[in-house]
C-alpha positions in Angstrom: 65.3 100.3 128.3 67.2 103.0 128.7 71.1 104.6 128.4 73.3 107.1 129.3 76.1 108.3 127.3 78.9 110.6 127.6 80.7 112.8 125.7 83.5 114.3 127.8 84.5 116.6 126.0 83.5 120.2 124.0 81.9 119.0 120.3 81.1 120.7 117.1 77.7 122.3 117.7 76.1 120.5 114.3 77.5 118.2 115.5 76.3 117.6 118.9 72.5 119.4 117.0 71.5 116.5 115.4 72.8 113.6 117.4 70.2 114.8 120.0 67.6 115.3 116.9 68.1 112.0 116.6 67.8 110.1 119.9 65.5 107.9 120.9 63.2 109.3 124.3 65.3 106.4 126.4 68.7 108.0 125.5 70.0 110.6 128.1 73.5 112.9 127.1 75.8 113.9 129.6 78.1 116.8 128.0 79.8 117.9 131.4 83.5 117.4 131.2 83.4 116.5 134.9 84.8 113.3 135.2 80.7 113.0 137.8 79.7 112.9 134.9 80.6 109.6 133.7 79.3 108.0 137.8 75.7 106.2 135.4 77.1 105.8 131.5 77.3 102.7 130.5 79.0 104.6 126.9 81.0 106.7 126.6 81.5 109.0 122.9 85.0 109.5 122.4 87.5 109.2 120.2 91.4 109.3 122.3 89.6 108.4 125.8 91.9 108.9 129.4 92.2 106.3 131.5 90.7 108.7 134.5 87.7 109.0 132.0 87.0 105.4 131.7 87.8 104.2 135.5 85.2 107.1 136.0 82.1 104.7 134.3 81.7 102.2 136.7 78.8 100.5 134.6 80.9 101.4 130.8 80.3 98.4 128.8 80.8 100.8 125.0 83.2 102.5 123.6 81.8 105.1 121.0 84.6 106.1 119.0 82.6 109.4 116.5 84.2 108.4 113.9 86.5 105.9 111.6 89.2 104.1 112.9 90.6 102.6 115.5 93.4 106.1 117.5 96.8 103.0 117.9 96.3 105.0 122.3 92.5 103.7 122.4 93.6 100.8 121.3 96.4 99.7 123.7 93.7 101.3 126.0 91.2 99.4 125.4 93.2 95.9 125.5 93.3 97.2 128.7 89.3 96.8 129.0 88.0 93.2 127.5 84.8 94.2 129.0 84.0 97.3 126.4 83.3 96.4 123.8 84.9 99.3 121.1 82.6 100.6 117.5 83.2 103.6 115.4 81.7 105.4 113.1 80.8 104.9 108.9 78.9 108.1 108.2 81.8 108.9 106.4 81.7 105.9 104.3 79.9 107.0 100.7 81.7 110.5 100.7 85.4 108.9 101.2 83.9 106.0 98.3 82.9 109.3 95.7 85.8 111.1 96.4 88.2 107.8 95.4 86.3 107.5 92.1 86.3 110.5 92.0 90.4 110.8 92.3 90.4 107.5 90.0 88.5 109.4 86.6 90.3 112.8 87.4 93.6 110.8 86.7 93.0 108.1 84.9 91.3 111.4 82.3 94.7 113.6 82.9 92.1 116.0 84.4 94.3 118.5 86.4 96.8 118.7 83.2 94.8 119.9 80.5 92.6 121.8 83.0 95.6 123.7 84.1 96.9 124.2 80.1 93.2 125.3 79.4 92.9 127.9 82.8 96.2 129.6 80.4 94.7 129.8 76.9 97.2 126.7 76.3 94.8 124.4 73.7 98.1 122.3 72.3 96.7 119.2 75.0 93.8 118.6 72.2 96.0 117.8 69.0 98.6 115.9 70.9 98.2 112.4 71.6 96.3 111.5 74.4 97.6 110.6 77.9 94.1 109.7 78.8 93.5 106.1 79.0 89.4 104.1 79.3 88.5 102.4 82.6 85.6 100.5 81.1 86.8 97.0 80.0 89.1 97.5 82.5 90.3 95.7 85.7 89.9 96.8 88.9 90.9 95.8 92.6 90.1 97.0 96.2 91.9 96.4 98.3 89.5 97.0 101.5 86.0 95.8 100.8 84.9 97.2 104.0 81.9 99.9 103.9 83.9 102.2 101.9 85.6 99.6 99.4 82.4 98.3 98.7 80.4 101.2 97.1 83.4 101.8 95.1 83.7 98.8 93.6 79.4 98.9 93.0 80.6 102.0 91.3 83.4 100.9 89.6 80.9 97.7 88.1 78.9 100.4 87.1 80.7 101.9 84.6 81.4 99.0 83.1 84.5 97.7 84.8 85.9 94.0 86.3 86.2 94.6 89.8 88.1 92.1 92.3 88.3 92.7 96.0 90.9 91.6 98.9 89.1 91.4 102.3 90.8 89.5 105.7 87.4 87.8 106.5 87.2 85.6 102.7 89.4 82.3 103.1 87.8 81.1 99.8 87.0 83.2 96.6 83.2 84.4 96.3 81.1 86.6 94.5 79.0 89.7 96.1 76.4 90.7 93.4 78.8 89.8 90.1 82.4 91.6 92.5 85.2 88.6 93.0 86.4 88.1 96.5 89.0 87.3 97.6 91.9 87.0 100.9 94.7 88.8 101.4 97.6 85.9 100.2 96.0 86.1 97.0 97.1 89.6 96.5 101.0 89.2 95.1 97.9 87.0 91.8 95.2 90.3 91.4 97.9 92.9 91.4 99.4 92.5 87.4 95.5 91.5 86.7 95.0 96.2 88.5 95.1 97.5 86.0 92.8 100.4 88.2 94.1 100.2 92.1 92.7 101.5 94.4 93.6 101.2 98.3 90.6 102.1 101.1 92.3 99.6 104.1 93.3 101.3 107.6 96.7 100.9 109.1 97.4 98.1 111.0 100.7 96.4 112.0 99.4 94.4 108.9 98.7 96.8 106.5 101.7 99.2 106.5 104.0 99.7 103.8 101.7 97.2 101.7 102.5 98.1 98.8 106.0 98.7 98.0 108.8 98.3 94.6 108.3 95.1 94.1 104.3 94.8 94.3 104.3 98.3 92.9 105.9 96.3 89.4 103.8 94.2 89.3 100.8 96.3 88.7 100.8 96.5 84.9 102.2 99.1 84.1 99.2 102.0 82.7 98.2 101.3 85.7 95.8 104.1 88.1 96.0 103.4 91.4 94.6 106.0 94.7 94.8 105.9 97.9 91.7 107.8 99.7 93.0 104.7 102.9 96.5 105.5 104.6 99.8 107.0 103.1 102.2 104.7 105.4 100.2 101.6 103.1 102.3 102.5 100.4 106.2 102.6 100.1 106.7 106.2 99.7 110.0 106.2 97.3 108.6 103.9 94.9 105.4 105.3 94.3 107.2 108.4 93.1 110.1 107.1 91.1 107.1 104.7 89.8 105.0 107.8 88.8 107.7 109.8 87.6 108.3 107.3 84.6 105.2 106.5 84.0 105.3 103.3 85.1 102.0 104.5 86.1 99.4 106.5 84.3 98.6 108.2 87.3 97.9 108.2 91.0 94.6 110.6 93.2 95.8 110.6 96.6 93.7 112.0 99.5 95.9 110.2 102.0 100.0 111.6 102.6 103.4 110.7 104.1 103.4 114.5 105.9 101.0 116.5 107.8 101.3 119.4 109.0 101.7 120.4 112.7 100.7 123.7 113.5 98.5 125.9 112.4 100.8 127.8 110.5 102.6 125.1 109.1 98.5 124.0 107.4 100.0 126.6 104.6 103.1 124.9 104.1 103.2 122.4 104.3 104.2 119.7 100.9 102.5 116.1 102.3 105.9 114.0 100.9 109.6 114.6 101.5 109.6 113.3 98.0 108.8 116.1 94.6 105.2 115.2 94.2 104.6 118.3 93.2 106.2 118.5 91.0 104.5 115.6 88.8 101.1 115.9 86.4 99.8 112.7 86.2 98.7 113.4 90.6 96.3 113.9 92.0 96.1 115.5 95.3 93.5 116.3 97.8 94.1 116.5 101.4 92.9 114.0 103.0 89.7 115.9 103.1 87.4 112.1 101.6 85.1 112.7 104.2 84.6 116.0 104.9 81.3 117.2 103.1 78.9 120.1 104.5 76.4 117.2 105.1 79.8 115.4 108.0 78.7 116.4 111.6 74.4 115.5 110.5 75.9 112.0 109.2 77.7 112.1 112.1 75.3 112.7 115.3 72.3 110.7 113.3 75.3 107.7 113.1 76.7 107.9 116.8 73.1 108.5 118.0 72.3 105.2 115.3 74.4 103.5 118.1 72.7 104.7 121.7 69.5 104.5 120.3 70.6 100.7 118.9 72.3 100.3 122.7 69.2 101.6 124.3 66.9 99.9 122.8 69.4 95.8 122.4 69.6 95.3 119.5 72.2 95.2 117.5 75.9 97.5 117.7 76.5 97.7 114.1 80.7 98.6 114.1 82.2 96.9 117.0 85.4 97.3 116.6 88.1 93.6 116.5 91.7 94.9 118.2 93.1 92.8 117.9 93.3 93.0 114.1 93.5 97.2 114.7 89.5 97.5 113.0 
């Protein structure tokens, strides 16, 4: 079968190179920004398409978002095109999961504070009461058992942790290779068990503010929290207070509450109103979980795999549920 895909905006050269190299012969790729280029396109490759771009494709049956997530404006727009399937990528699942495990280990082992002190020649921590906690034998709870959460869960199981995970589609408790799976209704019961809590959820109306003060207070004293989903999943002030008062032993955060709005702001923007940067039990990362030197290659090959499947008439993975928001 043949298929035409249209990318109506300028993309990274490395991404396009890897995409073209991985495309099957039956796929035609158009990268012209002119609306006329969409005239025979069955697939539109665009994260935030305009209505004009969608309407320029009378044969359109799929929108392919060339990264993870579903922008709210795209969700709103595509809700008006029910015959167009929407897909996204999971190309960043492995690097994001790796960072989640890195943040958990760094926070649990007090790595940043010890590194900072020793860089100044200060060995005091070696002779003081330790803050590092052992993860083996403890319980980890993963909120969001998708492409990222599954990888995190199995990595933590390999570290000797008991792993429980919450996912939307689970109605009754079940097992996946030793990982205990539960539905969202069990969250309240799982939180007191979560000596490590990892959030890998998308931000939707149902997950915004999922963890507030009441939920954080239900975590056991000395728990470690990692967030690689979105900042707004967790109430900012409640999280800061729990860390400041040492109810939580530590946190590893790759997602935040405030982002630079201009290029100049990139060197002078604190990531939250609360002064997380003043706490020595927080490991801070600037929302780079899915970014590695291989990212554009992974993204290009990921888009190509979906286009090749569509051209061959095979199942196209990563279908987005517009109603659920992911």
